[in-house]
C-alpha positions in Angstrom: 119.3 84.2 47.8 121.5 86.4 49.7 121.6 87.8 53.4 120.0 91.3 52.6 117.2 89.5 50.6 116.0 87.0 53.6 116.0 90.1 56.0 114.0 92.1 53.6 111.5 89.2 53.2 111.6 88.5 56.8 110.3 91.9 57.5 107.9 92.0 54.6 106.0 88.8 56.3 106.4 90.6 59.8 104.6 94.1 58.5 108.7 95.8 58.5 110.2 98.0 61.3 107.2 100.4 61.2 104.6 99.2 63.0 102.3 100.7 65.3 102.1 104.5 65.5 105.5 106.0 64.9 106.0 109.7 64.3 108.0 111.3 61.4 111.7 110.2 62.8 110.6 106.4 62.5 110.3 106.1 66.6 107.3 104.9 68.4 105.2 107.8 70.2 104.6 107.1 73.9 101.9 109.2 76.1 102.9 111.3 78.9 102.0 110.7 82.2 98.9 111.7 82.7 99.2 111.5 86.8 101.7 114.0 87.9 101.7 114.8 91.4 98.9 112.0 92.2 100.1 110.1 94.8 97.0 107.9 95.4 94.4 107.5 92.5 90.8 107.7 93.9 89.0 104.7 92.4 85.3 106.6 92.8 86.3 109.4 90.6 84.6 108.2 87.1 85.5 111.1 85.0 89.0 110.8 86.2 89.2 107.4 85.1 87.7 107.6 82.1 90.8 109.2 80.2 92.9 105.5 80.7 90.0 104.1 78.6 90.1 104.0 74.8 87.0 105.0 72.9 85.8 101.2 72.7 86.3 100.9 76.3 89.5 99.1 76.9 92.0 99.7 79.3 94.9 101.6 78.7 98.0 99.5 79.0 100.6 101.3 81.5 103.3 101.8 78.6 100.4 104.0 76.7 99.0 105.7 79.6 102.5 106.5 81.7 101.3 105.1 84.7 103.8 103.4 87.3 102.7 99.6 88.0 101.0 100.2 91.1 99.3 103.3 89.4 98.1 101.1 86.8 96.7 98.3 89.2 94.7 101.2 90.8 93.3 102.5 87.7 92.6 98.6 86.9 90.6 98.2 89.9 88.7 101.1 89.9 87.9 100.6 86.5 86.5 97.6 86.9 84.7 98.6 90.3 82.7 101.8 88.2 82.0 99.4 85.6 80.0 96.7 88.0 77.8 99.9 89.6 77.5 101.3 85.8 79.4 104.5 85.8 81.5 103.3 83.1 81.1 101.1 79.9 
């Protein structure tokens, strides 16, 4: 077994280079920032926070939502509070 066939076999086991969401060029797609111009996130606004949930109710990671670390913490805190009150799933 030569070096190339070992690399191909490893790619086959791990799912290859093109795992996840990729566009036609083979690059991973990233969602743009959704909170341009917003300095602080209102954690009581359930409709605003709903856009940071998946269709199954999971919180989107910052790499997909385009939020900074501080904004992601505010969104996380807001979603959890709205869940307790019953405004979000």
